[in-house]
N, CA, C and O atoms as a DFTB+ gen file, in Angstrom:
332 C
 N C O
     1  1      15.206      76.590     -36.717
     2  2      14.252      76.088     -35.747
     3  2      14.398      74.589     -35.606
     4  3      14.624      73.942     -36.629
     5  1      14.292      73.971     -34.440
     6  2      14.356      72.672     -34.263
     7  2      13.057      72.160     -33.527
     8  3      12.371      72.938     -32.864
     9  1      12.783      70.985     -33.650
    10  2      11.587      70.382     -33.141
    11  2      11.886      69.148     -32.227
    12  3      12.715      68.300     -32.558
    13  1      11.178      69.086     -31.068
    14  2      11.269      67.896     -30.234
    15  2      10.091      67.068     -30.314
    16  3       8.987      67.577     -30.123
    17  1      10.218      65.830     -30.581
    18  2       9.215      64.779     -30.566
    19  2       9.537      63.728     -29.540
    20  3      10.605      63.117     -29.501
    21  1       8.503      63.564     -28.693
    22  2       8.753      62.563     -27.587
    23  2       7.926      61.346     -27.909
    24  3       6.705      61.456     -28.019
    25  1       8.532      60.203     -28.063
    26  2       7.958      58.908     -28.361
    27  2       8.389      57.852     -27.259
    28  3       9.573      57.567     -27.078
    29  1       7.442      57.339     -26.599
    30  2       7.789      56.392     -25.663
    31  2       7.679      55.036     -26.176
    32  3       6.798      54.792     -27.001
    33  1       8.484      54.113     -25.776
    34  2       8.530      52.740     -26.246
    35  2       7.409      51.970     -25.563
    36  3       7.726      51.094     -24.758
    37  1       6.186      52.208     -25.801
    38  2       5.058      51.608     -25.180
    39  2       4.427      50.652     -26.025
    40  3       3.772      49.781     -25.452
    41  1       4.485      50.631     -27.267
    42  2       3.884      49.604     -28.150
    43  2       4.729      49.332     -29.351
    44  3       5.747      50.000     -29.530
    45  1       4.368      48.384     -30.193
    46  2       5.191      47.970     -31.396
    47  2       5.067      49.191     -32.392
    48  3       6.089      49.458     -33.024
    49  1       4.052      49.891     -32.593
    50  2       3.924      50.999     -33.545
    51  2       5.107      52.091     -33.110
    52  3       5.903      52.550     -33.929
    53  1       5.101      52.405     -31.814
    54  2       6.024      53.456     -31.360
    55  2       7.470      53.048     -31.556
    56  3       8.320      53.876     -31.885
    57  1       7.759      51.709     -31.343
    58  2       9.083      51.164     -31.504
    59  2       9.487      51.243     -33.075
    60  3      10.614      51.550     -33.465
    61  1       8.454      50.938     -33.866
    62  2       8.660      51.026     -35.255
    63  2       9.000      52.426     -35.812
    64  3       9.874      52.594     -36.663
    65  1       8.274      53.397     -35.294
    66  2       8.592      54.722     -35.585
    67  2       9.909      55.207     -35.082
    68  3      10.521      56.034     -35.758
    69  1      10.384      54.784     -33.998
    70  2      11.659      55.001     -33.383
    71  2      12.690      54.446     -34.322
    72  3      13.618      55.135     -34.747
    73  1      12.523      53.293     -34.610
    74  2      13.520      52.630     -35.551
    75  2      13.669      53.284     -36.906
    76  3      14.749      53.350     -37.493
    77  1      12.472      53.787     -37.396
    78  2      12.563      54.463     -38.681
    79  2      13.216      55.846     -38.546
    80  3      13.936      56.280     -39.446
    81  1      12.978      56.507     -37.472
    82  2      13.776      57.818     -37.246
    83  2      15.326      57.598     -37.069
    84  3      16.152      58.411     -37.486
    85  1      15.662      56.388     -36.392
    86  2      17.052      56.118     -36.272
    87  2      17.746      55.829     -37.586
    88  3      18.917      56.161     -37.772
    89  1      17.020      55.212     -38.487
    90  2      17.481      54.962     -39.845
    91  2      17.649      56.268     -40.621
    92  3      18.621      56.467     -41.350
    93  1      16.677      57.139     -40.438
    94  2      16.688      58.397     -41.099
    95  2      17.891      59.264     -40.631
    96  3      18.473      60.011     -41.416
    97  1      18.241      59.141     -39.336
    98  2      19.265      59.863     -38.738
    99  2      20.581      59.455     -39.171
   100  3      21.522      60.238     -39.040
   101  1      20.753      58.235     -39.707
   102  2      21.984      57.662     -40.318
   103  2      22.287      58.322     -41.660
   104  3      23.440      58.531     -42.037
   105  1      21.147      58.657     -42.398
   106  2      21.288      59.160     -43.820
   107  2      21.246      60.651     -43.877
   108  3      21.712      61.263     -44.839
   109  1      20.645      61.289     -42.769
   110  2      20.472      62.830     -42.901
   111  2      21.004      63.440     -41.719
   112  3      20.496      63.192     -40.626
   113  1      22.010      64.241     -41.843
   114  2      22.648      64.939     -40.725
   115  2      21.844      65.860     -40.006
   116  3      22.190      66.223     -38.882
   117  1      20.751      66.295     -40.570
   118  2      19.888      67.243     -39.940
   119  2      18.880      66.505     -38.886
   120  3      18.222      67.167     -38.084
   121  1      18.822      65.282     -38.944
   122  2      18.112      64.475     -38.112
   123  2      18.870      63.882     -36.947
   124  3      19.816      63.131     -37.185
   125  1      18.515      64.173     -35.670
   126  2      19.312      63.743     -34.529
   127  2      18.363      63.046     -33.528
   128  3      17.276      63.560     -33.266
   129  1      18.728      61.965     -33.002
   130  2      17.917      61.217     -32.030
   131  2      18.627      61.187     -30.743
   132  3      19.785      60.781     -30.654
   133  1      17.956      61.604     -29.771
   134  2      18.441      61.648     -28.318
   135  2      17.537      60.782     -27.528
   136  3      16.324      60.990     -27.512
   137  1      18.071      59.857     -26.900
   138  2      17.341      58.972     -25.955
   139  2      17.427      59.674     -24.404
   140  3      18.452      60.146     -23.911
   141  1      16.249      59.628     -23.841
   142  2      16.132      60.128     -22.506
   143  2      15.786      58.989     -21.581
   144  3      15.026      58.091     -21.944
   145  1      16.279      59.021     -20.520
   146  2      15.845      58.034     -19.451
   147  2      14.797      58.799     -18.533
   148  3      15.168      59.695     -17.775
   149  1      13.674      58.464     -18.623
   150  2      12.634      58.904     -17.816
   151  2      12.456      58.411     -16.273
   152  3      11.572      58.756     -15.489
   153  1      13.493      57.546     -16.061
   154  2      13.588      57.018     -14.812
   155  2      13.890      58.219     -13.773
   156  3      14.719      59.102     -13.993
   157  1      13.087      58.119     -12.594
   158  2      13.292      59.234     -11.655
   159  2      14.536      59.025     -10.852
   160  3      15.000      59.940     -10.172
   161  1      15.052      57.917     -10.912
   162  2      16.322      57.573     -10.134
   163  2      17.522      58.141     -10.820
   164  3      18.462      57.372     -11.020
   165  1      17.616      59.417     -11.216
   166  2      18.660      59.900     -11.947
   167  2      19.811      60.401     -10.948
   168  3      20.924      60.682     -11.391
   169  1      19.510      60.500      -9.607
   170  2      20.444      60.975      -8.643
   171  2      21.116      59.757      -7.927
   172  3      20.482      58.716      -7.751
   173  1      22.316      59.896      -7.548
   174  2      23.123      58.858      -6.704
   175  2      22.362      58.934      -5.313
   176  3      21.613      59.853      -4.981
   177  1      22.664      57.858      -4.582
   178  2      22.228      57.888      -3.186
   179  2      22.686      59.080      -2.290
   180  3      21.975      59.606      -1.433
   181  1      23.979      59.443      -2.601
   182  2      24.554      60.565      -1.926
   183  2      23.831      61.907      -2.354
   184  3      23.641      62.805      -1.535
   185  1      23.458      61.994      -3.607
   186  2      22.772      63.207      -4.035
   187  2      21.327      63.242      -3.436
   188  3      20.826      64.301      -3.057
   189  1      20.675      62.032      -3.365
   190  2      19.395      62.095      -2.827
   191  2      19.349      62.455      -1.319
   192  3      18.445      63.121      -0.816
   193  1      20.403      61.956      -0.655
   194  2      20.480      62.232       0.698
   195  2      20.823      63.722       0.995
   196  3      20.276      64.258       1.959
   197  1      21.657      64.386       0.257
   198  2      21.926      65.808       0.262
   199  2      20.612      66.546      -0.143
   200  3      20.246      67.536       0.491
   201  1      19.970      66.104      -1.105
   202  2      18.645      66.914      -1.441
   203  2      17.694      66.801      -0.465
   204  3      17.023      67.785      -0.153
   205  1      17.515      65.544       0.154
   206  2      16.458      65.521       1.296
   207  2      16.817      66.383       2.415
   208  3      15.954      67.032       3.007
   209  1      18.159      66.422       2.762
   210  2      18.639      67.245       3.843
   211  2      18.280      68.776       3.574
   212  3      17.717      69.487       4.408
   213  1      18.632      69.147       2.444
   214  2      18.418      70.616       2.050
   215  2      16.981      70.943       2.015
   216  3      16.541      72.012       2.437
   217  1      16.199      69.935       1.467
   218  2      14.670      70.203       1.260
   219  2      14.128      70.208       2.725
   220  3      13.435      71.169       3.060
   221  1      14.367      69.286       3.562
   222  2      13.853      69.376       4.883
   223  2      14.312      70.592       5.691
   224  3      13.528      71.075       6.507
   225  1      15.451      71.085       5.531
   226  2      15.983      72.278       6.187
   227  2      15.091      73.527       5.669
   228  3      14.669      74.390       6.440
   229  1      14.867      73.523       4.352
   230  2      14.058      74.606       3.838
   231  2      12.693      74.559       4.344
   232  3      12.174      75.591       4.771
   233  1      12.062      73.437       4.333
   234  2      10.699      73.394       4.882
   235  2      10.560      73.745       6.335
   236  3       9.602      74.395       6.755
   237  1      11.507      73.316       7.072
   238  2      11.568      73.478       8.592
   239  2      12.101      74.925       8.906
   240  3      12.015      75.262      10.087
   241  1      12.609      75.780       8.068
   242  2      13.233      76.986       8.242
   243  2      12.673      78.068       7.334
   244  3      13.413      78.945       6.888
   245  1      11.515      78.023       7.084
   246  2      11.009      78.890       5.935
   247  2      11.171      80.452       6.396
   248  3      11.278      81.327       5.537
   249  1      11.185      80.730       7.654
   250  2      11.298      82.209       8.076
   251  2      12.761      82.740       7.721
   252  3      12.988      83.950       7.696
   253  1      13.734      81.799       7.452
   254  2      15.009      82.324       7.184
   255  2      15.171      82.674       5.664
   256  3      16.181      83.257       5.270
   257  1      14.188      82.318       4.844
   258  2      14.177      82.554       3.413
   259  2      13.702      84.019       3.106
   260  3      13.084      84.720       3.907
   261  1      14.089      84.400       1.789
   262  2      13.635      85.706       1.437
   263  2      12.666      85.575       0.309
   264  3      12.794      84.621      -0.457
   265  1      11.677      86.473       0.128
   266  2      10.773      86.487      -0.973
   267  2      11.425      86.979      -2.264
   268  3      12.458      87.648      -2.233
   269  1      10.870      86.673      -3.287
   270  2      11.325      87.136      -4.709
   271  2      11.396      88.776      -4.575
   272  3      12.358      89.427      -4.985
   273  1      10.359      89.288      -4.007
   274  2      10.387      90.874      -4.023
   275  2      11.610      91.391      -3.200
   276  3      12.275      92.345      -3.606
   277  1      11.887      90.746      -2.045
   278  2      13.131      91.195      -1.359
   279  2      14.298      91.022      -2.182
   280  3      15.135      91.920      -2.270
   281  1      14.417      89.857      -2.829
   282  2      15.722      89.702      -3.559
   283  2      15.809      90.713      -4.734
   284  3      16.873      91.260      -5.023
   285  1      14.621      90.948      -5.416
   286  2      14.654      91.765      -6.521
   287  2      15.051      93.224      -6.078
   288  3      15.838      93.912      -6.728
   289  1      14.460      93.623      -4.955
   290  2      14.771      95.021      -4.468
   291  2      16.251      95.145      -4.055
   292  3      16.818      96.227      -4.208
   293  1      16.884      94.107      -3.551
   294  2      18.265      94.092      -3.247
   295  2      19.203      94.232      -4.508
   296  3      20.208      94.939      -4.579
   297  1      18.693      93.447      -5.457
   298  2      19.301      93.635      -6.831
   299  2      19.234      94.949      -7.463
   300  3      20.218      95.453      -8.005
   301  1      18.040      95.536      -7.400
   302  2      17.763      96.783      -7.983
   303  2      18.561      97.953      -7.231
   304  3      18.954      98.934      -7.862
   305  1      18.768      97.818      -5.943
   306  2      19.528      98.812      -5.170
   307  2      21.037      98.792      -5.431
   308  3      21.757      99.756      -5.173
   309  1      21.496      97.592      -5.978
   310  2      22.756      97.396      -6.341
   311  2      23.102      97.747      -7.788
   312  3      24.232      97.686      -8.272
   313  1      22.002      98.116      -8.406
   314  2      22.098      98.617      -9.910
   315  2      22.122      97.320     -10.836
   316  3      22.524      97.367     -11.999
   317  1      21.685      96.224     -10.260
   318  2      21.649      94.999     -11.074
   319  2      20.105      94.846     -11.492
   320  3      19.179      95.280     -10.807
   321  1      19.966      94.202     -12.654
   322  2      18.619      93.752     -13.186
   323  2      18.329      92.366     -13.091
   324  3      18.989      91.583     -13.774
   325  1      17.396      91.937     -12.307
   326  2      17.074      90.494     -12.331
   327  2      16.622      90.020     -13.646
   328  3      16.036      90.794     -14.403
   329  1      16.854      88.813     -13.963
   330  2      16.433      88.198     -15.268
   331  2      14.928      87.908     -15.186
   332  3      14.345      87.398     -16.142
């Protein structure tokens, strides 16, 4: 079993705990520290443009989509089981 603890660098106590965990990770191989960037700008400009294009197409063409029930029935008729 593994645990995830999220600590944001919002104050000196939080930074102290992060530094302590980093030190523990150096001595114990069962402790791993992963830094996450909570920045929403994780996409490149090209990816954002493509995302916006696809999103707008979907919103403006809702009638072209299928419901989950329609997709599920199609899978079941082909002998496949949806996850």
